[in-house]
C-alpha positions in Angstrom: 37.2 48.0 24.5 35.1 46.7 27.4 34.7 43.0 28.2 31.1 43.3 27.4 31.7 44.6 23.9 34.2 41.9 23.3 31.7 39.2 24.2 28.7 40.8 22.5 29.2 39.0 19.2 29.3 35.6 21.1 26.2 36.6 23.1 24.3 37.6 19.9 25.3 34.3 18.4 24.0 32.4 21.4 20.7 34.3 21.2 20.3 33.7 17.5 21.2 30.0 17.9 18.7 29.6 20.7 16.0 31.4 18.7 16.7 29.3 15.7 16.6 26.2 17.7 13.3 27.2 19.3 11.8 28.0 15.9 13.0 24.6 14.5 11.5 22.7 17.4 8.2 24.6 17.1 8.0 24.0 13.4 8.9 20.3 13.8 6.3 19.8 16.5 3.7 21.5 14.4 4.5 19.3 11.4 4.4 16.2 13.6 1.0 17.2 15.1 -0.4 17.8 11.6 0.9 14.4 10.4 -0.6 12.6 13.5 -3.9 14.4 13.1 -4.1 13.5 9.4 -3.3 9.8 10.3 -6.0 9.8 12.9 -8.6 11.2 10.5 -7.5 8.7 7.8 -8.0 5.8 10.3 -11.4 7.2 11.3 -12.4 7.5 7.6 -11.3 4.0 6.9 -13.4 2.8 9.8 -16.5 4.7 8.5 -15.9 3.4 5.0 -15.6 -0.2 6.2 -18.6 0.1 8.5 -20.8 1.4 5.7 -19.7 -1.4 3.4 -20.4 -3.9 6.1 -23.9 -2.6 6.6 -24.6 -2.8 2.8 -23.1 -6.3 2.6 -25.4 -7.5 5.4 -28.4 -6.2 3.4 -27.2 -7.8 0.2 -26.6 -11.2 2.0 -30.1 -11.1 3.4 -31.5 -10.2 0.0 -29.6 -13.1 -1.6 -30.9 -15.5 1.0 -34.5 -14.3 0.4 -33.9 -14.6 -3.4 -32.6 -18.1 -2.8 -35.9 -19.0 -1.2 -37.6 -17.8 -4.4 -35.3 -20.0 -6.4 -33.4 -17.2 -8.2 -30.2 -17.1 -6.2 -27.7 -19.8 -5.4 -27.2 -18.8 -1.8 -27.0 -22.0 0.3 -29.2 -20.7 3.2 -32.6 -19.6 1.9 -34.7 -17.3 4.0 -38.5 -16.9 3.5 -39.8 -13.4 3.0 -41.5 -13.5 6.4 -38.2 -14.3 8.1 -36.2 -11.9 6.0 -38.5 -8.8 6.5 -37.5 -8.0 10.2 -33.8 -8.8 9.4 -33.8 -6.5 6.4 -35.5 -3.8 8.6 -32.8 -4.2 11.2 -30.1 -3.9 8.5 -31.7 -0.7 7.2 -31.7 0.7 10.7 -28.0 0.0 11.0 -27.3 1.4 7.6 -28.8 4.9 8.4 -26.2 5.9 11.1 -23.4 4.5 9.0 -24.6 6.5 6.1 -24.6 9.7 8.2 -21.1 9.1 9.3 -20.1 8.5 5.7 -21.7 11.9 4.7 -19.8 13.7 7.5 -16.3 12.1 6.9 -16.3 10.8 3.4 -14.8 12.4 0.4 -17.3 13.6 -2.3 -16.2 10.9 -4.7 -16.6 8.1 -2.1 -20.0 9.5 -1.1 -21.0 9.6 -4.8 -20.0 5.9 -5.3 -21.7 4.9 -2.0 -25.0 6.5 -3.3 -24.7 4.6 -6.5 -24.1 1.3 -4.7 -26.9 1.8 -2.1 -29.3 2.7 -4.9 -28.8 -0.8 -6.4 -29.2 -2.4 -3.0 -32.5 -0.6 -2.5 -33.6 -1.9 -5.9 -32.7 -5.4 -4.8 -34.9 -4.9 -1.7 -37.8 -3.6 -3.8 -37.4 -6.5 -6.2 -37.9 -8.9 -3.3 -40.8 -7.0 -1.8 -42.5 -7.2 -5.2 -42.1 -10.9 -5.1 -40.6 -11.0 -8.6 -39.2 -14.4 -9.7 -37.2 -13.3 -12.8 -33.8 -14.9 -12.4 -32.2 -13.0 -15.2 -33.4 -9.6 -13.7 -32.0 -10.7 -10.3 -28.7 -11.7 -11.8 -28.5 -8.3 -13.4 -29.2 -6.6 -10.1 -26.5 -8.7 -8.4 -24.0 -7.8 -11.1 -24.9 -4.1 -10.7 -24.4 -4.5 -7.0 -20.9 -6.0 -7.6 -20.0 -3.2 -9.9 -21.2 -0.6 -7.4 -19.3 -2.2 -4.6 -16.1 -2.4 -6.7 -16.4 1.3 -7.7 -17.0 2.2 -4.0 -13.9 0.2 -2.9 -11.8 1.8 -5.7 -12.9 5.3 -4.5 -12.1 4.5 -0.9 -8.6 3.3 -2.0 -8.0 6.4 -4.0 -9.2 8.6 -1.1 -6.9 6.9 1.4 -4.0 6.5 -1.0 -4.1 2.7 -0.6 -2.7 0.4 -3.2 -5.1 -1.0 -5.7 -7.0 -4.1 -4.5 -7.8 -7.3 -6.2 -11.2 -7.7 -7.7 -12.3 -11.3 -7.3 -15.3 -12.7 -9.0 -16.5 -15.8 -7.1 -17.9 -18.5 -9.2 -21.3 -19.6 -7.8 -23.3 -22.6 -9.0 -26.1 -21.7 -11.4 -29.7 -21.6 -10.2 -32.2 -23.8 -12.0 -35.2 -21.8 -12.7 -38.4 -23.5 -11.4 
């Protein structure tokens, strides 16, 4: 038997080993790339979700300040309707691009909960534009806003596989109706 034929099984073993090693590295690199890409998208979605929540919270804070001026909200820094109008307009302008990002990157469930939340926020704005001074109706809107916010945050946590958060209900002083 020739020397080549005697070494052929070892050579075949080396080729199979090298091919197996190459395939393992390629597969491992592909899996690592997919994990890293998934983590980047999750980070981006979290940023979009937080940005959208922040823009809504700014609107709600301004609305509560304006309602405080009407005597129907306990916010400690009242803001007249004239002062609030341009600030609310600015908050709306900031909310629109954040909403578009949410539509592009958000899961259907998060987008659905965001729509429910923003609908209540829009009702709060309309309530103030109408000049309504019904404290009970305002409290109901604020409670619906809180429920919408909580549902949005729960959907975000589910989408990003985050642990459940703590729902805190701050106790505010009551408002004396004028």
